[in-house]
C-alpha positions in Angstrom: 6.4 49.4 -6.4 7.5 45.8 -6.3 4.8 44.9 -3.9 1.9 46.2 -6.0 3.3 44.2 -9.2 3.6 40.9 -7.3 0.2 40.6 -5.6 -1.5 40.5 -9.1 0.6 37.9 -9.7 0.2 35.9 -7.1 -3.6 36.5 -7.4 -3.7 35.4 -10.7 -1.7 32.1 -9.8 -3.9 31.2 -6.9 -7.1 31.7 -9.0 -6.0 29.8 -11.7 -5.3 27.2 -9.7 -8.8 27.2 -8.2 -10.2 27.3 -11.8 -8.1 24.4 -12.5 -9.5 22.2 -9.6 -13.1 23.2 -10.3 -12.8 22.4 -14.2 -11.2 18.9 -13.0 -13.8 18.4 -10.4 -16.6 19.2 -13.1 -15.2 17.2 -16.0 -14.0 14.1 -13.7 -16.8 14.4 -11.3 -19.2 14.4 -14.2 -17.7 11.2 -15.7 -18.0 9.5 -12.2 -21.7 10.5 -11.8 -22.3 9.5 -15.4 -20.6 6.0 -14.5 -22.7 5.7 -11.0 -26.3 6.5 -12.8 -25.7 5.0 -16.0 -23.6 2.0 -14.9 -19.5 2.1 -15.7 -17.1 -0.1 -18.2 -16.2 -3.4 -17.3 -12.4 -2.3 -16.9 -11.3 -5.6 -17.8 -10.2 -8.7 -15.7 -9.6 -6.5 -12.4 -13.4 -5.1 -13.1 -12.6 -1.5 -10.9 -10.6 1.4 -11.5 -10.5 2.9 -8.1 -10.0 1.1 -4.7 -12.4 1.9 -2.1 -14.3 5.1 -3.7 -16.4 4.1 -6.3 -19.9 5.1 -7.0 -21.2 8.1 -5.1 -18.2 8.0 -3.1 -16.2 9.3 -5.7 -18.7 11.6 -6.9 -18.4 12.6 -3.4 -14.8 13.2 -3.4 -15.0 15.4 -6.7 -17.5 17.7 -4.9 -15.2 17.8 -1.6 -12.1 18.8 -3.8 -14.3 21.5 -5.7 -15.6 22.9 -2.4 -12.5 22.7 -0.7 -10.7 24.6 -3.5 -13.1 27.4 -3.3 -12.6 27.6 0.6 -8.6 27.8 0.1 -8.9 30.8 -2.3 -11.4 32.8 -0.1 -10.0 32.0 3.1 -7.3 34.6 3.8 -6.2 33.7 7.3 -4.5 30.3 8.1 -6.6 27.7 9.1 -5.1 24.5 9.9 -8.5 22.5 9.7 -8.9 23.4 6.5 -5.8 22.9 5.0 -5.8 19.6 6.6 -9.3 18.9 5.1 -7.6 19.7 1.9 -4.6 17.2 2.3 -6.8 14.5 3.4 -9.2 14.6 0.6 -6.0 15.1 -1.7 -4.6 11.5 0.0 -7.9 9.8 -0.8 -7.6 10.8 -4.3 -4.2 9.1 -4.5 -5.3 6.1 -2.6 -8.2 5.5 -4.4 -5.7 5.1 -7.6 -3.1 3.1 -5.8 -3.4 0.3 -8.8 -1.6 3.1 -10.8 1.9 2.4 -9.1 2.3 -1.1 -10.2 1.1 -0.2 -13.9 3.7 2.6 -14.1 6.1 -0.1 -12.5 5.1 -2.2 -15.4 5.3 0.9 -18.3 9.1 1.1 -16.9 9.7 -2.7 -17.5 8.1 -2.9 -20.6 5.1 -5.2 -19.4 1.9 -4.0 -18.4 0.6 -7.4 -17.2 -2.8 -9.4 -18.0 -4.9 -7.0 -15.8 -4.5 -3.5 -17.7 -7.2 -1.8 -19.0 -6.8 1.6 -20.9 -10.0 3.0 -19.5 -9.4 2.2 -16.2 -5.8 3.4 -16.4 -7.0 7.2 -17.9 -9.5 7.3 -15.0 -6.7 6.4 -12.4 -4.4 9.1 -14.3 -7.6 11.3 -14.0 -8.0 10.8 -10.4 -3.9 11.5 -9.6 -4.4 14.8 -11.5 -7.1 15.8 -9.2 -5.2 15.2 -6.2 -2.1 16.8 -7.2 -4.2 20.1 -8.4 -5.7 20.1 -5.1 -2.5 19.3 -3.2 -1.0 22.4 -5.1 -3.8 24.6 -4.2 -3.5 23.7 -0.5 0.3 24.4 -0.7 -0.3 27.9 -2.0 -2.8 28.6 0.4 -0.2 27.4 3.2 2.3 29.6 1.3 0.2 32.9 1.6 -1.3 32.5 5.1 1.7 31.3 7.3 4.8 33.0 8.4 5.1 37.0 8.9 7.0 37.5 5.6 4.6 38.7 2.6 7.1 37.6 0.1 7.5 33.4 1.4 5.0 33.4 4.3 7.7 30.8 5.9 7.6 30.2 9.5 10.9 29.9 11.7 13.5 32.5 12.8 14.9 34.7 9.8 18.6 33.9 9.1 18.2 30.5 10.2 18.8 28.1 7.7 20.0 24.5 8.2 22.8 23.3 6.0 22.6 19.5 7.1 19.6 17.2 7.6 17.8 17.0 10.8 18.0 13.7 12.9 14.6 12.6 12.2 15.0 12.9 8.4 18.0 10.6 8.7 16.1 8.1 11.0 13.4 8.4 8.5 15.5 7.4 5.6 17.5 4.7 7.7 14.0 3.0 8.4 12.9 3.2 4.7 15.9 0.9 4.1 15.1 -1.3 7.0 12.0 -1.5 5.4 13.2 -2.8 2.0 15.9 -5.1 3.7 12.7 -6.5 5.9 10.6 -7.0 2.8 13.3 -9.3 1.0 13.9 -11.2 4.1 10.3 -12.0 4.6 10.4 -13.5 0.9 13.7 -15.2 1.7 11.5 -16.7 4.8 8.8 -17.7 2.7 10.7 -18.7 -0.4 10.6 -17.7 -4.0 8.4 -20.6 -5.4 5.2 -18.5 -6.1 7.4 -15.1 -7.4 7.4 -14.5 -11.1 10.8 -15.8 -12.1 10.7 -13.6 -15.6 13.1 -11.1 -16.8 11.3 -8.3 -15.3 11.7 -9.5 -11.9 15.2 -8.6 -12.2 14.2 -5.2 -13.2 11.9 -4.7 -10.4 14.6 -5.9 -7.9 16.8 -3.5 -9.3 14.2 -0.6 -9.1 13.2 -1.4 -5.3 16.8 -1.2 -4.7 17.3 2.3 -6.1 13.9 3.3 -4.6 14.6 1.7 -1.2 18.5 2.4 -0.5 19.9 4.8 -2.8 17.2 7.4 -2.9 16.5 7.9 0.6 20.4 7.7 1.7 20.7 10.0 -1.2 17.9 12.3 0.6 19.8 13.0 3.3 23.5 13.0 2.8 26.0 15.3 1.0 26.3 13.0 -2.2 22.9 13.5 -2.7 23.2 17.2 -3.3 26.5 17.2 -5.1 27.8 14.7 -8.0 30.4 12.5 -6.7 33.9 12.6 -7.9 33.4 9.5 -9.7 30.5 10.3 -11.8 31.8 11.3 -15.7 31.6 14.9 -16.6 28.8 15.9 -13.7 31.3 15.5 -10.9 31.0 18.5 -8.3 28.1 19.8 -10.0 24.7 20.6 -7.9 22.4 18.0 -8.5 18.9 19.3 -9.1 16.5 19.2 -6.4 13.9 17.7 -8.3 15.8 14.8 -9.5 15.5 13.4 -5.9 12.1 15.1 -4.6 9.8 14.0 -7.6 10.7 10.4 -6.9 10.8 10.8 -3.4 7.6 12.6 -2.8 5.9 10.5 -5.8 7.3 6.9 -4.9 6.9 7.7 -1.2 3.2 8.8 -1.7 2.5 5.9 -4.3 4.0 3.2 -1.8 1.9 4.6 1.1 -1.4 4.6 -1.0 -1.1 1.2 -2.7 0.1 -0.7 0.4 -2.2 1.2 2.9 -5.1 0.1 0.6 -3.5 -3.2 0.6 -3.4 -3.3 4.5 -7.1 -2.4 4.6 -7.7 -5.4 2.6 -5.7 -7.7 4.7 -7.4 -6.3 8.0 -11.1 -6.8 6.2 -10.0 -10.5 5.6 -9.6 -10.7 1.9 -8.3 -13.9 0.5 -4.7 -14.5 -0.6 -2.2 -17.0 -1.7 0.4 -15.9 1.0 -0.5 -16.3 4.8 -1.6 -13.3 7.0 1.8 -13.4 8.9 3.6 -12.7 5.6 1.2 -10.2 4.3 1.5 -8.2 7.6 5.5 -8.2 7.8 5.5 -7.4 3.9 2.8 -4.7 3.8 4.1 -3.2 7.0 7.8 -3.1 5.7 6.8 -1.4 2.5 5.0 1.3 4.3 7.5 2.0 6.6 9.6 2.3 3.3 7.0 4.7 2.0 6.8 6.9 5.0 10.6 7.1 5.3 11.0 8.4 1.7 8.0 11.2 2.2 9.6 12.4 5.6 13.3 12.2 4.3 12.1 14.2 1.1 10.4 16.5 3.3 13.7 17.5 4.9 15.4 17.8 1.7 13.0 20.1 0.3 13.1 22.5 3.1 17.1 22.3 3.4 17.6 22.8 -0.5 15.0 25.4 -1.4 15.8 28.7 -2.7 16.5 31.5 0.2 13.7 34.2 0.5 15.5 37.7 -0.7 13.1 39.4 1.9 13.9 37.6 5.2 16.5 35.1 4.7 14.3 31.9 5.5 
């Protein structure tokens, strides 16, 4: 009886995600098409809203997302190539909106910077929204086609559940910390003369320490699951998993997208006020930090997700 009621519910959920992605592809893709054919806005001093995927390439990304959403809905067996293609398009959408990361940091520091343009900002938000929807649809496809449990579709031996972080997750977390340290060392070597010395710099540095040291270590240590004894009112209580997973995955993906596109610009020979050696070291360090956050967050998600009542995974 439970099986007959859960299946329609799951079907409605899957179909709802499919419609959401298709609706986004039509709406946002229509805007990209209109801008490609009729001309895009000026987008302020920066002159662009997306990186790498502009014009017809942005239209193609939206079309690909819509087609993949239909395929993810229709295919009933696990196809790694299909999932890989969907994750690739979602990643491309995030990379295209990579400028969103420093803009959001600017909002947190109560300064938007001289290059902020509301239309470009809204466009990047729309692009990332499509990536999130397609990512959710892909994750849902994996959930219902992988594994042998009809309730959770997880893989692995039933009853086996790790209570401690995997070794690879610890190494990833320490690599993230090392990446941030390397970035600061590189800046110390070239000096801070060309770095903005305004009050927002202190806030940015505090944010980097929290994101590059405290967050990755919390993801792979017990004190990231239970509030330490020195935290007033919360000591001993379980830390909500999303409190770490949202910034872990969000910042990790954002850092990889932003500095990944920056690395592409360095490779293509873009002019910068900094030396190529500094850019290679600094950007590589940020990429290691971002990847470390994503990997450590993945392990934290697998360890802390709710146990399936049917198979015990």
